[in-house]
Each structure stands twice: as structure tokens, then as C-alpha cells.
N, C-alpha and C positions, 0 to 999 in steps of 0.2 A: 296702318298709318299712311302708307304710300297712296292707297286709294283715296283717303280723306284729303291728302295734299292735292291730288289730282282734281278732286271735286272743287276744292277751294280755289285752285288755280283757274279752272274753267269758269267758275262763278265770278271771280275777280276780273278776268278778261272780258266776260260778257258785260259786267257792270261798267268797267272803264271804257270799253268800246262804245257802249250806249251813251255814257256821259260826254265823251269826246265828240260823238256824232250828233248829239241832241242837247247841246248845252242850255238851251232855253226851255227844255221840257219841264213840266210841273213836277215830275217825279224824280228829278235829279237829286233833290235834297234827301229823299228817302234812300236812294241808291248810295249816296255818300255816307249815310249813317251805317249802311250795311258794310261798306268798305272799312269804316272804323272798327266795326265788330270783327271783321276778318283780321285786321291788324292785331287786335287784342288776343284773338285765338292763336295767331301765329306766335306772338310774344309769349303767351302762357305755355305754348307747346315747345318752343325752341329758343326763346330769347331774341335779342336784337339780330343775331346772325341769321336766324330763320326769316325775320322780316326783310333784311337786306337781300338775302338770296332769292326769296320769293318775289320781291318787287323787281329785281333785276331780270328774272326769267319772264315775268309778265310784261315788263317794259319792252323787252326785245321782241316778244311775240306781237305785241300791239303795233310797235313801229314797223315790223315786217309785214303785218297783215293790212293795216289801214293807213300807215305812214303818218300817224299822229303820235305825239309824245305825251305819255301819261305822267311825266315827272311832276307837274303842278299838283297832282293829287297826293303826293308823298306827305305833304303837310297835314293831311287828315289823320295821320298816325302820330303826330306830335302830341306829347302828353302821356302816351302809353308808357314810355320810359325816357329818362333824361338822356339816354344815349341816342335817341332818334330825334333829330332836331333839323327840320327842313323848312 
């Protein structure tokens, strides 16, 4: 389970970093779709707490690495659960 979390974390960081650095790219929509899938996987595995914890860790790493804030992407997970509403 820990290894899977690590892989999802790294994938999410890569996707968000790409989207933040290339907002006009043609493949941003497909990357956003994958972010939605990751949110669903996290919710199914650990509920809204897993989603919150995961996004917090990813957010801090991205801000530290590229100094851009991924918070606007949190709304991609809206609709997965009523508890997640950004």
C-alpha cells in the first residue's frame, strides 16, 4: 500500500507540475482527467481524509519545488464525495 501511495503521489506531482507550467498545452485536459481518477482511487482507498492528506503533501512539495500553487486543481475532485467541495 505504501508503495502504491508513493507512485500515486509522484504521478500526481508530475501531472500538476506539468499543468501549472504548461497551462495552454493541448494535453492538459487529459491530465486533468487522470487527476480526477487519482482522487477517486484515493477516496475509495481511504475516504476524504486520504484525499485531504494526499493533496496537502503534494501541494507542499509543488510549492517548494516550482513555487506555484496547485490549489485551483482541488475542484477537480468535487463530486467524488459531498465532503470534498472546493
